[in-house]
C-alpha angles and dihedrals in degrees: 000000000000091000090048092050090050092051093050093045091051092048093048096040094235137108124277088242090059091049089051092051091051094047092048094047095243120162126239098070121117116243093240091050092048090052090050091054093048090048089051089053090054094045093050092047097245117147115245118238109262094252091053098048116118110254115237114253088213144283124299120195123222116193116193136167119251116317097228090097102073093216090073096055088046091054091043090054093053092047093045093051092047091051093048092052088056092051097257126127114229118219112200116209115183129195117222130181107274091008133098118327124231090257092052092048091048092051090049092052093046090050088055091055100247116185091225145335134236114204118202119197090338134149089296085076093053112088090199094056126099107252092196089093090072093049088052090052090051089050088057089059096247113142115221143175126207123218126196106011141048139219126179087210094067120077099213142097116274128203116202143158116239098258094178092054089047091060091047090054093049098045094043090053092051094045089052087057091055101260116148102170104059119168131201119218106195142160130260117315097240096071121094096223089052093051091048093049090051091051091052093045094049094048094048099046091046091050099043102031099031092231124167120240090255093052090048094052090055088063095057120087123181120210141136125303091248139096089258090049091053090048094052094045093048093048088057094045094049087050087059092054101264115159094186134034129200111204128204093226139017090246089058089047091056087053089050091056090049091050092051092051093048087055090054095254129132124230116250101002095062103015129022119211130198122189134196128231105031089234120199113284093011089118088066100056122112103284101015105251124250103217148159108258113227109218093240100160095051093041093049094047091047090051091054094043091050093047093050089052088053091049090047092057099255101102122192117243121264093276144120124247106209122199125203117239125216133227113236111194116207135145105303096079128064143150118320127235119313114254111278129222118301112281096035115125119226089256092053092047090049091057091059093080093164094072107074140144120233118260 
């Protein structure tokens, strides 16, 4: 105990006697000094006495999709830490195939008296879903914030990455490497982030490659947000002569690399692949994945800050806070096809995937 008191005293810059008075709840210690001692306890990893523990400001629900995609646990960690620092207790509720629905998880959290809820990639991102569920939640007096998706029908703050800008970054990078047949492997059409990525992709390839609307549509392949989905979409796109593929998630990008290899092609020598998210450990794949980094820390912190403002009675306007992504270049992208014989169009040259320069 003496050694522990000495450690705490040294960390807080006070005497051992002062530390003892704080731990035993004795009067005569300034508020700032008391806080310094308690902070020293936390920093050194000592457990506070029960009477000195910070009382929870309440529970906050966090509803996410499945956790197999590592970007969701990463976002949950940022949100959870930010809530804890503010004295709230995060309650993670995860949807799984065949498990509880978003509505069931919401009802469970409301029944437990949560102070608010953060929805990540939920039904608010699905253009075919009934948005009335969120108005009903608002009518119950439960503050909430929606991440990854947008609906003009829901009066709430939204937190999103700039999906259109993400596609511009990815396509511009591949065009600069000489690629002219660039495909987009993306999720189902009904989701808002998918629609926005398609808008950004279309605009950029038309502007930089001078493609017609019909030529552009041939380069877009819908699939599932899974490794298998990325593999299926990329197989189809390579069959259409694509020498580079932009994927809507890192999981899909790993499937794209698998598809290229199964077709006897090397990544990046024969096919370049760009992911989306910059999930944990994605820098250590083979090859390390070039990807669009989703601004997870700033998005997670903004979601918490916005929700706490809602809880505190100063709600944000019905608006969307959009965060700029970042291109991270690694080893899965390289130079496009070498120039073909005179008279070949860019599209024809792009289909000759066998003629490539080394990275």
